[in-house]
A tleap script that builds the chain and sets N, CA, C and O, in Angstrom:
source leaprc.protein.ff14SB
mol = sequence {
  NMET SER GLU GLU ASP THR ASN LYS ILE ILE
  GLU ILE ILE LEU ILE LEU VAL LEU PRO PRO
  LEU ALA ILE TRP PHE HIE ASP ARG ALA CYS
  THR GLY GLN VAL CYS LEU ASN ILE LEU LEU
  CYS PHE ILE PHE TRP ILE PRO ALA MET VAL
  HIE ALA LEU TRP TYR CYS PHE MET ARG CLYS
}
set mol.1.N position { -31.322 85.350 135.275 }
set mol.1.CA position { -32.545 84.605 135.441 }
set mol.1.C position { -33.666 85.371 134.729 }
set mol.1.O position { -33.845 86.572 134.929 }
set mol.2.N position { -34.398 84.661 133.911 }
set mol.2.CA position { -35.468 85.299 133.149 }
set mol.2.C position { -36.749 85.388 133.988 }
set mol.2.O position { -36.858 84.802 135.065 }
set mol.3.N position { -37.698 86.133 133.459 }
set mol.3.CA position { -38.976 86.289 134.153 }
set mol.3.C position { -39.713 84.955 134.253 }
set mol.3.O position { -40.400 84.693 135.240 }
set mol.4.N position { -39.567 84.114 133.230 }
set mol.4.CA position { -40.212 82.797 133.250 }
set mol.4.C position { -39.645 81.931 134.374 }
set mol.4.O position { -40.393 81.232 135.057 }
set mol.5.N position { -38.324 81.975 134.566 }
set mol.5.CA position { -37.710 81.217 135.656 }
set mol.5.C position { -38.170 81.735 137.016 }
set mol.5.O position { -38.424 80.956 137.935 }
set mol.6.N position { -38.273 83.032 137.130 }
set mol.6.CA position { -38.744 83.627 138.379 }
set mol.6.C position { -40.172 83.199 138.675 }
set mol.6.O position { -40.498 82.877 139.818 }
set mol.7.N position { -41.028 83.192 137.656 }
set mol.7.CA position { -42.419 82.754 137.840 }
set mol.7.C position { -42.485 81.293 138.266 }
set mol.7.O position { -43.326 80.935 139.091 }
set mol.8.N position { -41.625 80.448 137.727 }
set mol.8.CA position { -41.612 79.036 138.113 }
set mol.8.C position { -41.218 78.871 139.576 }
set mol.8.O position { -41.805 78.060 140.292 }
set mol.9.N position { -40.233 79.633 140.018 }
set mol.9.CA position { -39.812 79.562 141.416 }
set mol.9.C position { -40.936 80.031 142.327 }
set mol.9.O position { -41.200 79.411 143.358 }
set mol.10.N position { -41.597 81.113 141.957 }
set mol.10.CA position { -42.727 81.609 142.749 }
set mol.10.C position { -43.838 80.569 142.798 }
set mol.10.O position { -44.434 80.346 143.851 }
set mol.11.N position { -44.122 79.928 141.660 }
set mol.11.CA position { -45.170 78.901 141.633 }
set mol.11.C position { -44.819 77.722 142.532 }
set mol.11.O position { -45.692 77.190 143.217 }
set mol.12.N position { -43.563 77.308 142.540 }
set mol.12.CA position { -43.156 76.185 143.403 }
set mol.12.C position { -43.352 76.544 144.866 }
set mol.12.O position { -43.849 75.727 145.641 }
set mol.13.N position { -42.969 77.747 145.251 }
set mol.13.CA position { -43.149 78.179 146.637 }
set mol.13.C position { -44.637 78.233 146.984 }
set mol.13.O position { -45.044 77.797 148.061 }
set mol.14.N position { -45.446 78.770 146.069 }
set mol.14.CA position { -46.884 78.857 146.322 }
set mol.14.C position { -47.533 77.480 146.380 }
set mol.14.O position { -48.465 77.274 147.157 }
set mol.15.N position { -47.062 76.538 145.577 }
set mol.15.CA position { -47.603 75.170 145.631 }
set mol.15.C position { -47.405 74.582 147.021 }
set mol.15.O position { -48.291 73.900 147.538 }
set mol.16.N position { -46.267 74.838 147.622 }
set mol.16.CA position { -45.991 74.293 148.950 }
set mol.16.C position { -46.772 74.999 150.048 }
set mol.16.O position { -47.127 74.379 151.051 }
set mol.17.N position { -47.044 76.290 149.870 }
set mol.17.CA position { -47.696 77.070 150.920 }
set mol.17.C position { -49.210 77.167 150.705 }
set mol.17.O position { -49.985 76.813 151.593 }
set mol.18.N position { -49.634 77.644 149.529 }
set mol.18.CA position { -51.047 77.831 149.201 }
set mol.18.C position { -51.315 77.365 147.771 }
set mol.18.O position { -51.219 78.159 146.835 }
set mol.19.N position { -51.646 76.096 147.594 }
set mol.19.CA position { -51.844 75.567 146.241 }
set mol.19.C position { -52.869 76.318 145.386 }
set mol.19.O position { -52.611 76.516 144.198 }
set mol.20.N position { -54.022 76.749 145.926 }
set mol.20.CA position { -54.957 77.494 145.059 }
set mol.20.C position { -54.363 78.800 144.530 }
set mol.20.O position { -54.636 79.205 143.400 }
set mol.21.N position { -53.561 79.440 145.346 }
set mol.21.CA position { -52.921 80.681 144.915 }
set mol.21.C position { -51.910 80.408 143.803 }
set mol.21.O position { -51.722 81.250 142.925 }
set mol.22.N position { -51.263 79.253 143.827 }
set mol.22.CA position { -50.328 78.887 142.757 }
set mol.22.C position { -51.059 78.735 141.429 }
set mol.22.O position { -50.558 79.165 140.390 }
set mol.23.N position { -52.236 78.130 141.458 }
set mol.23.CA position { -53.005 77.963 140.224 }
set mol.23.C position { -53.505 79.317 139.732 }
set mol.23.O position { -53.485 79.589 138.531 }
set mol.24.N position { -53.950 80.162 140.651 }
set mol.24.CA position { -54.381 81.510 140.253 }
set mol.24.C position { -53.208 82.284 139.660 }
set mol.24.O position { -53.369 82.977 138.655 }
set mol.25.N position { -52.035 82.173 140.267 }
set mol.25.CA position { -50.847 82.873 139.776 }
set mol.25.C position { -50.470 82.373 138.381 }
set mol.25.O position { -50.012 83.148 137.542 }
set mol.26.N position { -50.661 81.088 138.140 }
set mol.26.CA position { -50.334 80.500 136.840 }
set mol.26.C position { -51.258 81.032 135.745 }
set mol.26.O position { -50.798 81.352 134.648 }
set mol.27.N position { -52.560 81.129 136.037 }
set mol.27.CA position { -53.545 81.570 135.038 }
set mol.27.C position { -53.848 83.052 135.099 }
set mol.27.O position { -54.304 83.636 134.116 }
set mol.28.N position { -53.600 83.662 136.238 }
set mol.28.CA position { -53.956 85.067 136.491 }
set mol.28.C position { -55.462 85.287 136.393 }
set mol.28.O position { -55.921 86.362 136.008 }
set mol.29.N position { -56.231 84.242 136.752 }
set mol.29.CA position { -57.692 84.328 136.734 }
set mol.29.C position { -58.256 83.280 137.698 }
set mol.29.O position { -57.626 82.258 137.970 }
set mol.30.N position { -59.438 83.556 138.197 }
set mol.30.CA position { -60.109 82.602 139.072 }
set mol.30.C position { -60.948 81.671 138.194 }
set mol.30.O position { -62.047 82.024 137.766 }
set mol.31.N position { -60.416 80.490 137.937 }
set mol.31.CA position { -61.080 79.518 137.076 }
set mol.31.C position { -61.670 78.389 137.924 }
set mol.31.O position { -61.551 78.379 139.149 }
set mol.32.N position { -62.297 77.457 137.247 }
set mol.32.CA position { -62.836 76.289 137.926 }
set mol.32.C position { -61.746 75.458 138.582 }
set mol.32.O position { -61.995 74.789 139.585 }
set mol.33.N position { -60.543 75.495 138.027 }
set mol.33.CA position { -59.424 74.748 138.616 }
set mol.33.C position { -59.041 75.310 139.986 }
set mol.33.O position { -58.666 74.562 140.888 }
set mol.34.N position { -59.137 76.621 140.132 }
set mol.34.CA position { -58.861 77.236 141.438 }
set mol.34.C position { -59.905 76.781 142.448 }
set mol.34.O position { -59.569 76.438 143.582 }
set mol.35.N position { -61.164 76.779 142.042 }
set mol.35.CA position { -62.240 76.337 142.937 }
set mol.35.C position { -62.070 74.868 143.314 }
set mol.35.O position { -62.265 74.502 144.473 }
set mol.36.N position { -61.713 74.033 142.359 }
set mol.36.CA position { -61.466 72.624 142.638 }
set mol.36.C position { -60.322 72.471 143.629 }
set mol.36.O position { -60.391 71.642 144.537 }
set mol.37.N position { -59.279 73.257 143.463 }
set mol.37.CA position { -58.131 73.158 144.355 }
set mol.37.C position { -58.484 73.621 145.764 }
set mol.37.O position { -57.990 73.060 146.742 }
set mol.38.N position { -59.329 74.637 145.874 }
set mol.38.CA position { -59.773 75.074 147.201 }
set mol.38.C position { -60.541 73.939 147.879 }
set mol.38.O position { -60.357 73.689 149.070 }
set mol.39.N position { -61.395 73.259 147.126 }
set mol.39.CA position { -62.124 72.108 147.668 }
set mol.39.C position { -61.161 71.015 148.113 }
set mol.39.O position { -61.342 70.425 149.178 }
set mol.40.N position { -60.143 70.743 147.309 }
set mol.40.CA position { -59.146 69.736 147.681 }
set mol.40.C position { -58.390 70.141 148.944 }
set mol.40.O position { -58.016 69.283 149.743 }
set mol.41.N position { -58.166 71.431 149.128 }
set mol.41.CA position { -57.497 71.902 150.350 }
set mol.41.C position { -58.340 71.617 151.585 }
set mol.41.O position { -57.811 71.265 152.640 }
set mol.42.N position { -59.647 71.770 151.450 }
set mol.42.CA position { -60.519 71.491 152.585 }
set mol.42.C position { -60.564 69.994 152.896 }
set mol.42.O position { -60.684 69.605 154.057 }
set mol.43.N position { -60.469 69.162 151.868 }
set mol.43.CA position { -60.500 67.717 152.081 }
set mol.43.C position { -59.179 67.254 152.699 }
set mol.43.O position { -59.167 66.601 153.743 }
set mol.44.N position { -58.069 67.600 152.043 }
set mol.44.CA position { -56.741 67.221 152.529 }
set mol.44.C position { -55.713 68.011 151.735 }
set mol.44.O position { -55.925 68.287 150.554 }
set mol.45.N position { -54.619 68.372 152.357 }
set mol.45.CA position { -53.646 69.287 151.750 }
set mol.45.C position { -52.840 68.635 150.618 }
set mol.45.O position { -52.567 69.287 149.610 }
set mol.46.N position { -52.460 67.378 150.768 }
set mol.46.CA position { -51.598 66.710 149.781 }
set mol.46.C position { -52.251 66.633 148.397 }
set mol.46.O position { -51.585 66.954 147.413 }
set mol.47.N position { -53.513 66.225 148.272 }
set mol.47.CA position { -54.120 66.215 146.929 }
set mol.47.C position { -54.141 67.600 146.276 }
set mol.47.O position { -53.995 67.714 145.059 }
set mol.48.N position { -54.320 68.634 147.069 }
set mol.48.CA position { -54.301 69.991 146.526 }
set mol.48.C position { -52.918 70.335 145.982 }
set mol.48.O position { -52.801 70.976 144.938 }
set mol.49.N position { -51.879 69.912 146.685 }
set mol.49.CA position { -50.513 70.168 146.223 }
set mol.49.C position { -50.222 69.395 144.937 }
set mol.49.O position { -49.611 69.930 144.011 }
set mol.50.N position { -50.658 68.146 144.883 }
set mol.50.CA position { -50.446 67.337 143.671 }
set mol.50.C position { -51.199 67.943 142.492 }
set mol.50.O position { -50.659 68.026 141.389 }
set mol.51.N position { -52.437 68.365 142.715 }
set mol.51.CA position { -53.226 68.979 141.649 }
set mol.51.C position { -52.567 70.264 141.157 }
set mol.51.O position { -52.497 70.495 139.949 }
set mol.52.N position { -52.088 71.097 142.066 }
set mol.52.CA position { -51.432 72.348 141.681 }
set mol.52.C position { -50.135 72.068 140.923 }
set mol.52.O position { -49.826 72.755 139.950 }
set mol.53.N position { -49.386 71.079 141.357 }
set mol.53.CA position { -48.149 70.708 140.666 }
set mol.53.C position { -48.454 70.232 139.254 }
set mol.53.O position { -47.780 70.624 138.302 }
set mol.54.N position { -49.470 69.386 139.120 }
set mol.54.CA position { -49.856 68.908 137.797 }
set mol.54.C position { -50.325 70.064 136.917 }
set mol.54.O position { -49.936 70.164 135.754 }
set mol.55.N position { -51.156 70.929 137.473 }
set mol.55.CA position { -51.736 72.019 136.689 }
set mol.55.C position { -50.669 73.009 136.226 }
set mol.55.O position { -50.701 73.466 135.084 }
set mol.56.N position { -49.743 73.334 137.088 }
set mol.56.CA position { -48.749 74.361 136.753 }
set mol.56.C position { -47.613 73.848 135.880 }
set mol.56.O position { -47.067 74.606 135.079 }
set mol.57.N position { -47.247 72.579 136.017 }
set mol.57.CA position { -46.036 72.118 135.339 }
set mol.57.C position { -46.207 70.928 134.401 }
set mol.57.O position { -45.396 70.769 133.488 }
set mol.58.N position { -47.219 70.091 134.581 }
set mol.58.CA position { -47.265 68.851 133.812 }
set mol.58.C position { -48.311 68.812 132.709 }
set mol.58.O position { -48.182 68.014 131.781 }
set mol.59.N position { -49.325 69.632 132.778 }
set mol.59.CA position { -50.341 69.583 131.719 }
set mol.59.C position { -49.918 70.474 130.558 }
set mol.59.O position { -49.138 71.413 130.722 }
set mol.60.N position { -50.441 70.164 129.406 }
set mol.60.CA position { -50.091 70.955 128.212 }
set mol.60.C position { -51.264 71.788 127.794 }
set mol.60.O position { -51.179 72.526 126.812 }
savepdb mol mol.pdb
quit
């Protein structure tokens, strides 16, 4: 298993547990996307998970 595969597994686990931390782990920086995800967590957990999933795996 390569380091990239390991990072993907860690990101999936973090998306399920703490979505903002998954985005931070993906970028290794506190960006506006992390702040947006924290706001989504306060509103409702599911949108934060969807946003983190999109940010980590679906956007280019």
